[in-house]
C-alpha positions in Angstrom: 8.6 4.0 11.4 5.8 5.7 9.4 7.5 8.9 9.3 10.4 7.3 8.0 8.0 5.6 5.4 6.3 8.8 3.9 10.0 10.9 4.1 11.3 7.9 1.8 8.3 8.5 -0.2 9.1 11.8 -0.2 12.6 11.4 -0.8 11.9 8.5 -4.2 9.3 11.1 -5.8 11.9 13.6 -5.8 14.8 11.8 -7.1 13.1 8.9 -9.4 13.4 9.6 -13.0 12.0 7.9 -16.4 15.1 5.7 -18.0 15.6 4.6 -14.0 15.6 0.5 -13.8 12.7 -0.8 -10.5 16.2 -1.7 -9.4 17.3 0.9 -8.7 14.6 2.3 -7.0 14.5 -0.6 -4.2 18.2 0.0 -3.6 17.4 3.6 -3.4 14.4 2.7 -1.5 15.8 0.5 1.5 19.6 2.5 1.4 17.2 5.9 2.1 15.6 3.5 5.4 18.1 2.2 6.7 20.2 5.2 6.3 17.8 7.3 8.2 16.4 5.0 11.1 15.7 1.3 10.2 17.7 -1.4 11.1 15.5 -4.7 9.1 13.3 -5.6 6.8 9.6 -7.0 8.9 8.6 -8.5 5.5 10.4 -11.5 4.5 13.9 -9.3 4.0 12.5 -7.1 2.2 12.6 -3.3 2.8 10.9 -2.6 -0.6 8.3 -3.7 -2.8 8.8 -1.8 -6.2 6.2 -2.9 -9.4 5.4 -1.0 -12.5 3.0 -0.5 -15.4 1.3 -3.8 -15.7 3.1 -5.7 -12.5 1.0 -2.9 -10.4 -1.5 -5.6 -10.9 -0.2 -8.4 -10.2 -0.2 -9.6 -6.2 2.5 -12.2 -4.5 3.8 -13.0 -1.8 7.4 -11.4 0.0 8.8 -15.2 -0.1 8.4 -14.9 -4.0 9.4 -11.5 -4.6 11.8 -10.9 -7.8 12.3 -6.9 -9.4 12.0 -6.4 -12.6 14.1 -6.0 -15.1 12.4 -2.6 -16.0 13.7 0.5 -16.8 11.0 4.1 -15.8 8.9 5.0 -19.0 8.2 8.5 -19.5 4.2 7.4 -19.4 4.3 5.2 -16.3 3.0 3.4 -13.0 4.9 2.7 -10.4 4.0 1.4 -6.6 6.5 1.3 -3.9 5.0 -0.7 -0.7 8.1 -0.9 2.3 7.8 -2.6 5.0 10.7 -1.3 7.6 11.7 -2.0 11.8 13.1 -0.5 14.6 13.8 -2.9 17.0 10.7 -4.7 15.6 8.8 -1.8 16.0 7.2 -1.9 12.5 6.1 0.4 9.3 4.1 -0.7 6.6 2.8 1.9 4.0 2.0 1.6 0.1 1.6 4.8 -2.8 0.9 4.3 -6.4 2.1 6.6 -8.2 2.7 8.1 -11.8 4.3 9.6 -14.7 3.1 11.5 -17.7 5.4 13.3 -19.8 7.9 12.0 -18.3 6.5 14.2 -15.5 5.9 12.8 -11.6 2.4 13.9 -11.2 2.1 15.2 -7.4 -1.9 15.4 -7.8 -4.3 13.5 -8.8 -6.7 15.5 -9.9 -4.3 16.7 -12.8 -3.5 13.4 -14.4 -4.1 13.2 -17.5 -5.3 9.4 -18.1 -8.9 8.3 -17.1 -8.5 4.5 -15.3 -4.7 6.0 -13.8 -6.6 9.2 -12.5 -9.9 6.9 -11.2 -8.1 4.4 -9.6 -6.2 6.8 -7.6 -8.9 8.8 -6.7 -10.9 5.2 -5.3 -7.9 4.4 -3.1 -8.1 8.1 -1.2 -11.5 7.4 -1.5 -11.5 4.4 0.5 -9.5 5.7 3.2 -11.4 8.2 3.9 -14.4 5.6 4.1 -12.5 3.6 6.1 -12.5 6.8 8.7 -15.6 7.8 8.6 -17.2 4.0 9.8 -14.6 1.6 11.6 -15.2 1.1 14.5 -13.9 -0.1 17.6 -17.0 -3.0 17.9 -16.6 -3.6 14.4 -15.0 -7.0 13.7 -12.7 -7.4 10.9 -14.8 -10.1 9.0 -17.2 -7.1 9.2 -14.7 -4.3 8.0 -13.5 -6.5 5.2 -17.4 -7.5 4.1 -18.5 -3.9 4.1 -14.8 -2.6 1.7 -15.5 -5.7 0.1 -19.1 -4.8 -1.4 -17.9 -0.9 -1.9 -14.9 -1.5 -4.0 -17.1 -4.1 -6.0 -20.4 -1.8 -6.4 -18.0 0.7 -7.7 -16.6 -1.1 -10.8 -13.3 -2.2 -8.9 -11.8 -5.8 -8.2 -10.1 -6.7 -5.3 -6.5 -8.0 -6.1 -4.9 -9.5 -3.3 -3.2 -12.9 -4.1 -5.0 -14.1 -0.3 -8.1 -11.4 -0.9 -7.8 -9.1 2.0 -7.7 -5.2 2.6 -5.3 -5.4 5.2 -3.8 -6.9 8.6 -2.5 -6.3 12.4 0.9 -5.1 13.5 2.6 -7.2 15.5 6.0 -8.9 15.9 6.5 -11.7 14.5 4.5 -11.5 10.7 3.2 -15.2 11.4 1.0 -13.1 14.2 -0.6 -11.4 12.0 -4.7 -11.4 11.8 -6.6 -10.3 8.6 -9.6 -7.9 7.1 -10.6 -11.2 5.1 -14.5 -12.6 5.4 -15.6 -14.7 8.6 -12.7 -12.6 11.3 -14.6 -12.5 14.4 -11.5 -10.3 15.8 -12.7 -6.8 16.4 -10.7 -3.9 15.6 -10.0 -3.0 19.4 -8.7 -6.4 19.8 -5.3 -5.3 18.1 -3.3 -2.3 19.3 -3.4 -1.5 14.9 -4.0 -2.5 11.8 -3.0 -1.3 8.5 -5.9 -0.5 5.7 -4.7 -1.8 1.7 -6.6 -2.1 -0.2 -4.9 -3.9 -3.8 -7.6 -3.1 -6.8 -7.6 -3.3 -10.4 -11.3 -2.1 -12.9 -12.0 -5.3 -15.4 -10.0 -6.2 -17.9 -7.5 -2.8 -17.5 -3.3 -4.1 -17.0 -3.2 -1.7 -14.1 -4.1 -2.2 -10.6 -3.7 0.6 -7.4 -2.5 0.0 -3.9 -2.9 2.9 -0.9 -1.2 1.4 2.5 -1.6 3.4 6.2 -1.9 2.0 9.5 -4.6 2.9 11.5 -5.0 3.1 14.9 -8.1 3.8 17.7 -7.5 7.1 19.8 -10.2 7.0 22.7 -12.7 5.3 20.0 -12.1 7.7 16.9 -10.3 5.5 14.1 -6.8 7.7 13.6 -4.1 7.0 11.1 -0.5 7.0 12.3 
């Protein structure tokens, strides 16, 4: 499912243009997922959560999500969050995309707007740090404390409406456990987990999100 998600994001990057409605992007994503391997969507039956502009800083439960009546601007920031499944095997993947002068920016380093470039660089940094420091005997709570302190130290905010930074991958969404305070379960107690910091800076209108699934292979954290 993660390969499908990566392909879907690539398809979206090649397809969306300034002037396109968010509802159209949602439909494109969900149709692509269903036509290329997914049989349904595990998170509240929504396959693609699409946010743009100031809504990228909004964190809501899937049960409350409604796609905004909005079009992509020539200079815009868009978060695409995908949740396909097949035979109860989940995919969970998110990326924040940037348009400048009507063109999608494929390289973070070439984004002109400092705030957007720095936000996406921070997301990359957090995922790199996760790969370097996570260990099988670390608890979800310890990972939360380390990463949340790092987010604050670097001048960012955790925007998640529940305050967590990810969750275990299971077959029933109600069975998930979270990267959150005081969770004493070890990372190795689950088969896989997501890392999905949703961050911003103080007094900003914009948010950033990058989500991948991770697991331990012979004691070493690996991205699915």
